[in-house]
GUZALUM-267364 format. One record per residue (C-alpha): y, z, x; residue in three letters. Coordinates in steps of 0.05 Angstrom, whole numbers, plus 5000, padded with zeros to 4 digits. Example, Ala and Ser with C-alpha at 12.3 -4.5 7.8 and 13.67 -1.06 7.14 Angstrom:
<sites>
491051565246ALA497951435273SER
</sites>
This chain:
<sites>
756369023302MET755668583362GLU759867953363GLN755867313359ALA756166883421VAL757866153411ASN752565743446LEU754965063423TRP759164953487PRO752564923525LEU751764223496LEU755863983555GLY749964163601ILE745363733558ALA750263163564VAL750263223640ILE742663253644VAL741862653598ALA747262253634GLY744162363702PHE737162203676ILE739761553647LEU743561423712ARG750361333680PHE756761363721ASN757462093746PRO764962113733VAL763961863662LEU758362363650VAL762362953674VAL768462743634THR764462663570VAL761063323582ALA767763663589GLY770263363524ILE763863563487VAL764364273514THR771664323494GLY770464063424LEU764464533415ALA768965113437ALA774064923382SER779264683432MET784264163411SER784063473443LEU790763593476ALA788264243508THR781963893533ILE785963333565LEU790563863596GLU784664233626LYS781763583653LEU788463403684GLY789064093716GLU782064033746GLY783763343774PHE790163593806LEU786664203835ALA781263773868THR785063133886ARG784163273960ASN776663393954LEU774562673968PRO778462694034LEU774963344053VAL768163034038LEU769262354069LEU772162574136LEU765862964158PRO761462384135LEU765461894177ALA764862334238VAL757362434228ILE756461684219GLY760261544283LEU755962054321LEU749561754293GLU751861054315ARG752561304386HIS745561614389GLY746162314360LEU739262294329LYS735962004392GLU739362534435ARG736863094389ALA729762814389GLN729662734464GLY732463434476TRP727363794432ILE721663374460ALA723063664529ASN721564374504ILE714064444513GLN713165034466SER717164724409ALA713664504346THR716464254281ALA714464894245GLY717265364298ARG723764974300LEU724565014225LEU722865754223ILE728465894273VAL733265484232TYR731065844168LEU732666514200LEU739466274225VAL741065954158ARG739466574118GLU743267044164LEU749466594167SER749366494091ALA748767254082ALA755367314121LEU758766794077GLY758266224127LEU755065744079THR758365124110SER754865194177LEU748864794151GLY747664294097GLY743963644085HIS749263134106PRO752163504165GLN745963854193MET739263654164VAL739862894166ARG743262794234PRO740263384272LEU734863814241LEU730263274214ALA730562844278PRO729163474320MET723063644276ALA720662924284GLU721762954359GLY717863604365ALA712063314327ALA712262664365GLN711963014432SER705363324411LYS702262774368LEU705162124394GLY707561594345ALA708461874275LEU706461524211SER711661404157GLU708561904108PRO708762444162LEU715962284179ARG717962364106TYR714063004101ARG717763304160LEU724363084131ARG722663394065ALA720764054098MET727264044137ALA731263954073ALA727164494038ALA728364974095THR735964884089ASP735564984014ASN731365614018VAL735665924073GLY742165784036LEU739865973966PHE736966643983PHE741766814040GLY748166724000GLU745667213947ASP746667763998ILE753967594009PHE757968083966VAL763567593951ALA758867033928PHE760966753861GLY754166863828ALA754367613845ILE761167683812LEU758667283753PHE752667753745MET757268353749GLN761868083695ASN755967883651PHE752768573654LEU759468893641GLN761368463581SER754568363548SER750969023562ALA756569493580GLY753369633647LEU758069743706HIS754569523770VAL758069473836GLU757668783870PRO755169133933LEU749169403896HIS747468713869ILE747968423939ALA743568963969LEU738168823918TRP738268103941GLY735768314010ILE728368423990PRO728267753955THR731167404016ALA725967744061ILE720367514015CYS723066814013ALA723466794089PHE716167034096ILE713566544044ILE717165934071HIS715766124144ALA708366164125THR708865464096ARG711965214161LEU706465544201TYR701265204157LEU704964554170LEU703764634245ASP696464814230ARG695564184189SER698463774246LEU693764104296GLY699364344343VAL697465084339VAL690765424350PRO686065404290GLN679665764272PRO673365454300VAL670965204232GLU677464864215ALA677664534284THR670564274275ALA672263984207LYS678263624235MET674063354292ALA668863104243GLY674162744202LYS676862424265GLY670062184285GLY668861874217GLN675561514221ALA
</sites>
């Protein structure tokens, strides 16, 4: 007979979700979730505290690793990094926000597929460089941008980084999720699957994700009127402009 799986430790996930929804202190939420998970897994209080202490000691240098890049990025922004990025991309006549993000999507997926997941990211790439460059490309074609349009471009830049990373890293054979899937299939179903095979089957998904999101970015350019459109669509946009 198959051994029953104890699902009670998953209560820790519910604690994290509830704590973040209620906007409690993140450190407190994670600590309580760890204690709840340990108690649900029939661990003694001493063992739970020992595991929490080991986790703290293993990651005590993490704040330094996170804060140093943020300080450098903040210093660069103070000295005009965003303005330089906007000015540089505005000088490229063929550049549009959609084309720029499509190129970044390709680079992000390929680099993540090679395990270079730290080359991009929201704090170190999207906010200081990618989003300002997308705004600069749109501004060079449309002039002054409205606030809703600026936030839309920023959202698309962030989404592009997310899509490229999420589907690109699934191709990297040493990615933790691939090893997790291999162990899960081995332990729960008795299926032995090589990590390389799992990674290879991530390639079609990554290609589809690239095509779908690149299409969204192309439609973004179409909606901004910076790429050629069918005659009917152009007439409709001209009619709306005349009414405004």
